[in-house]
C-alpha positions as CSV (number, residue, x, y, z in Angstrom):
1,M,7.0,-24.8,1.2
2,A,4.7,-23.6,3.9
3,F,4.9,-19.9,5.1
4,T,3.0,-18.3,7.8
5,L,2.1,-14.8,7.1
6,T,0.5,-12.2,9.4
7,V,-1.7,-10.1,7.2
8,N,-4.0,-7.5,8.7
9,G,-3.6,-9.0,12.2
10,E,-4.5,-12.3,10.9
11,E,-2.3,-15.6,10.5
12,H,-2.5,-17.4,7.1
13,R,-0.6,-20.5,6.1
14,V,0.2,-20.8,2.6
15,V,2.1,-23.4,0.7
16,V,3.8,-21.8,-2.2
17,E,7.4,-21.6,-4.0
18,P,9.7,-19.3,-1.8
19,D,10.3,-17.2,-4.6
20,T,6.6,-16.5,-5.3
21,P,6.0,-12.8,-5.2
22,L,4.1,-11.8,-2.0
23,L,1.5,-9.8,-4.3
24,W,0.3,-13.1,-5.8
25,V,0.0,-14.7,-2.3
26,L,-2.0,-11.8,-1.0
27,R,-4.4,-12.0,-4.0
28,D,-4.4,-15.6,-5.2
29,E,-3.7,-17.6,-1.9
30,I,-5.3,-15.2,0.9
31,G,-8.0,-13.6,-1.3
32,L,-7.3,-10.0,-0.8
33,K,-7.8,-8.4,-4.0
34,G,-7.2,-4.7,-3.1
35,T,-3.4,-5.0,-3.8
36,K,-3.1,-4.5,-7.6
37,F,-0.8,-5.8,-10.1
38,G,0.5,-2.9,-12.2
39,C,3.9,-3.5,-13.8
40,G,5.7,-6.3,-12.2
41,I,8.9,-4.6,-12.0
42,A,8.3,-2.3,-8.9
43,A,7.9,0.9,-10.9
44,C,4.4,1.9,-10.5
45,G,3.6,1.3,-7.0
46,A,0.1,-0.3,-7.4
47,C,1.2,-3.4,-5.4
48,T,2.3,-1.3,-2.3
49,V,1.5,-2.7,1.2
50,H,3.1,-2.1,4.5
51,L,5.8,-4.7,5.8
52,N,6.3,-3.9,9.4
53,G,5.1,-0.4,8.7
54,A,7.1,0.4,5.6
55,A,5.7,0.8,2.4
56,V,7.0,-2.0,0.1
57,R,6.3,-3.4,-3.6
58,T,4.9,-6.6,-3.4
59,C,5.3,-7.6,-7.0
60,V,9.2,-8.3,-6.7
61,L,9.2,-9.3,-2.8
62,P,9.4,-12.9,-2.6
63,V,6.9,-14.4,0.1
64,K,10.1,-15.8,2.0
65,A,11.2,-12.3,2.8
66,A,7.6,-11.5,4.4
67,E,7.4,-14.5,6.8
68,G,7.5,-13.3,10.5
69,A,6.6,-9.7,9.4
70,K,3.5,-7.8,10.0
71,I,1.8,-7.1,6.7
72,T,-0.9,-4.7,6.3
73,T,-2.9,-4.4,3.0
74,I,-5.4,-1.7,2.0
75,E,-8.2,-3.9,3.4
76,G,-6.4,-3.6,6.8
77,L,-5.8,0.0,6.8
78,A,-9.3,1.1,8.4
79,T,-9.6,0.2,11.9
80,D,-12.7,-0.6,14.1
81,G,-14.9,0.7,11.0
82,E,-13.2,3.9,11.0
83,L,-11.4,4.9,7.8
84,H,-7.7,5.7,8.0
85,P,-7.0,9.4,7.7
86,V,-5.3,9.0,4.5
87,Q,-8.5,7.2,2.9
88,A,-10.8,9.9,4.5
89,A,-8.5,12.9,2.8
90,W,-8.7,10.9,-0.2
91,L,-12.4,10.9,-0.2
92,S,-12.8,14.4,0.7
93,N,-10.5,15.5,-2.0
94,Q,-12.2,13.4,-4.6
95,V,-8.8,11.8,-5.6
96,P,-9.7,8.7,-7.2
97,Q,-10.6,8.5,-10.8
98,C,-10.5,5.0,-12.2
99,G,-9.1,4.0,-8.8
100,Y,-6.7,1.3,-9.8
101,C,-3.5,2.7,-8.4
102,Q,-5.1,4.3,-5.2
103,S,-4.6,1.4,-2.8
104,G,-1.0,1.5,-3.6
105,V,-0.8,5.3,-3.4
106,I,-2.7,5.4,0.1
107,M,-0.5,2.8,1.4
108,A,2.6,4.7,0.4
109,V,1.4,7.8,1.8
110,S,0.1,6.3,5.1
111,A,3.6,4.8,5.5
112,L,5.1,8.1,5.0
113,L,3.0,10.1,7.1
114,A,3.4,7.5,9.9
115,E,6.9,8.1,9.9
116,K,7.1,11.8,9.1
117,P,3.5,13.4,9.8
118,K,4.8,16.7,8.6
119,A,6.9,15.5,5.5
120,T,8.5,18.2,3.4
121,D,7.4,18.8,-0.2
122,E,10.9,17.2,-1.0
123,E,10.3,14.0,1.0
124,V,6.9,13.6,-0.5
125,D,8.1,13.8,-3.9
126,E,11.2,11.6,-3.2
127,T,9.1,9.1,-1.2
128,I,5.8,8.9,-3.2
129,T,6.8,7.8,-6.8
130,N,3.6,5.6,-7.5
131,V,2.1,6.2,-11.1
132,C,-1.4,7.2,-11.7
133,R,-2.3,7.0,-15.5
134,C,-5.4,9.1,-14.9
135,G,-3.3,12.0,-13.5
136,S,-5.0,12.8,-10.4
137,Y,-1.6,13.9,-9.0
138,Q,-2.9,17.6,-8.0
139,R,-5.8,16.1,-6.0
140,M,-3.5,13.7,-4.3
141,R,-1.2,16.5,-3.5
142,D,-4.4,18.4,-1.9
143,A,-5.3,15.4,0.1
144,L,-1.5,15.2,1.3
145,D,-1.3,18.9,2.1
146,E,-4.5,18.4,4.0
147,L,-3.0,15.8,6.1
148,R,0.4,17.6,6.6
149,G,-1.5,20.7,7.6
150,A,0.5,22.5,4.7
């Protein structure tokens, strides 16, 4: 089947099976490699993107569920050559180690802060459930605290 997806402000027409995970459409059909495959069961969050502004895990989201939505990947988070504030905070706090999970974490954090700029510690803990095998959680929290003014 053919689907028209709006990704990072651009329309893409793809021909795939309706149950193809959005992750593989983004990576293999559209060529955006920033969204990562981690677990395949929506547990780790490496595949997180924004769907109409909400953080979603694309490894289990069928492409048919994304048609007509505004999809933003890590490649589309910065605007006009300026890093998104979350990306800038990640750099200033030296968050990434291997970096594999970082696009998913950044997308999850940016969605949360767009909705709740002063999210409480409890809201952060409840919402940001991404897994980082390098264990850079404290630097992530430092960057988040900087962004929240905590």
